[in-house]
C-alpha positions as a LaTeX table, in Angstrom:
\begin{tabular}{lrrr}
\hline
Residue & $x$ (\AA) & $y$ (\AA) & $z$ (\AA) \\
\hline
Met1 & 15.09 & 10.95 & $-6.70$ \\
Asn2 & 12.85 & 12.25 & $-9.37$ \\
Leu3 & 10.20 & 9.91 & $-10.65$ \\
Leu4 & 7.16 & 10.01 & $-13.17$ \\
Ile5 & 4.20 & 8.61 & $-11.41$ \\
Asn6 & 0.73 & 8.16 & $-13.19$ \\
Gly7 & 2.03 & 10.62 & $-15.69$ \\
Asn8 & 3.22 & 13.26 & $-13.31$ \\
Pro9 & 6.92 & 14.10 & $-12.21$ \\
Arg10 & 7.16 & 13.74 & $-8.42$ \\
Ala11 & 10.56 & 14.45 & $-6.54$ \\
Phe12 & 11.25 & 12.27 & $-3.59$ \\
Pro13 & 14.39 & 13.72 & $-1.74$ \\
Ser14 & 14.03 & 10.72 & 0.74 \\
Leu15 & 14.85 & 8.24 & $-1.71$ \\
Arg16 & 18.62 & 7.08 & $-2.25$ \\
Thr17 & 20.25 & 4.89 & $-4.76$ \\
Gly18 & 19.39 & 1.21 & $-3.82$ \\
Ala19 & 15.65 & 2.34 & $-3.15$ \\
Thr20 & 13.23 & $-0.21$ & $-4.06$ \\
Leu21 & 9.56 & $-0.41$ & $-4.89$ \\
Ala22 & 8.37 & $-1.25$ & $-1.53$ \\
Asp23 & 10.24 & 1.96 & $-0.10$ \\
Leu24 & 8.53 & 4.22 & $-2.61$ \\
Leu25 & 5.05 & 2.90 & $-1.20$ \\
Ala26 & 6.05 & 3.47 & 2.06 \\
Ala27 & 7.33 & 7.13 & 0.96 \\
Leu28 & 3.61 & 7.51 & $-0.63$ \\
Ala29 & 2.01 & 6.30 & 2.65 \\
Leu30 & $-0.18$ & 3.73 & 0.32 \\
Lys31 & $-1.08$ & 0.31 & 2.02 \\
Gln32 & 0.42 & $-2.20$ & 0.17 \\
Asp33 & $-2.42$ & $-4.86$ & $-0.08$ \\
Arg34 & $-4.17$ & $-1.87$ & $-1.89$ \\
Val35 & $-2.19$ & $-1.05$ & $-4.87$ \\
Ala36 & $-0.93$ & $-2.63$ & $-8.08$ \\
Val37 & 2.40 & $-1.20$ & $-9.64$ \\
Glu38 & 3.48 & $-1.04$ & $-13.17$ \\
His39 & 7.36 & $-0.18$ & $-13.51$ \\
Asn40 & 8.74 & 1.14 & $-16.51$ \\
Gly41 & 5.91 & $-0.69$ & $-18.73$ \\
Ser42 & 6.08 & $-3.87$ & $-16.60$ \\
Ile43 & 3.98 & $-5.08$ & $-13.89$ \\
Val44 & 5.43 & $-6.04$ & $-10.82$ \\
Ser45 & 4.16 & $-8.74$ & $-8.29$ \\
Arg46 & 3.68 & $-7.84$ & $-4.75$ \\
Ala47 & 6.14 & $-10.67$ & $-3.92$ \\
Ala48 & 8.86 & $-8.54$ & $-5.89$ \\
Trp49 & 8.51 & $-5.13$ & $-4.56$ \\
Asp50 & 11.20 & $-5.36$ & $-1.93$ \\
Ala51 & 13.56 & $-6.80$ & $-4.47$ \\
Thr52 & 12.84 & $-4.17$ & $-7.32$ \\
Pro53 & 15.38 & $-1.06$ & $-7.38$ \\
Ile54 & 13.84 & 2.00 & $-8.56$ \\
Ala55 & 16.12 & 4.50 & $-10.20$ \\
Glu56 & 16.08 & 8.20 & $-11.26$ \\
Gly57 & 13.54 & 9.01 & $-14.44$ \\
Asp58 & 11.50 & 5.85 & $-13.62$ \\
Lys59 & 7.91 & 5.70 & $-14.66$ \\
Leu60 & 5.30 & 4.15 & $-12.65$ \\
Glu61 & 1.83 & 3.50 & $-12.81$ \\
Ile62 & 0.34 & 3.16 & $-9.52$ \\
Val63 & $-3.52$ & 1.65 & $-8.97$ \\
His64 & $-5.15$ & 2.16 & $-5.81$ \\
Phe65 & $-8.07$ & $-0.08$ & $-5.11$ \\
Val66 & $-10.91$ & 1.58 & $-3.08$ \\
Gly67 & $-13.90$ & $-0.78$ & $-1.95$ \\
Gly68 & $-17.44$ & 0.48 & $-1.45$ \\
Gly69 & $-20.87$ & 0.00 & $-2.99$ \\
Ala70 & $-24.24$ & 0.03 & $-1.74$ \\
Cys71 & $-25.69$ & $-2.85$ & 0.09 \\
\hline
\end{tabular}
């Protein structure tokens, strides 16, 4: 499956028809509690990732939160 992620084309041969946002995040090895996802222009709540299908050519923006700072 070919997707546009954060403006970059990416191929995911392991993802098939019926794959979900949760499947994509697993393929990217991202911790689901540290990202926000926009799918084709709409923000998708974390609770809906398992039920949100992705398809060839979809556009996604994935933001990964990073903690840190000075004490």
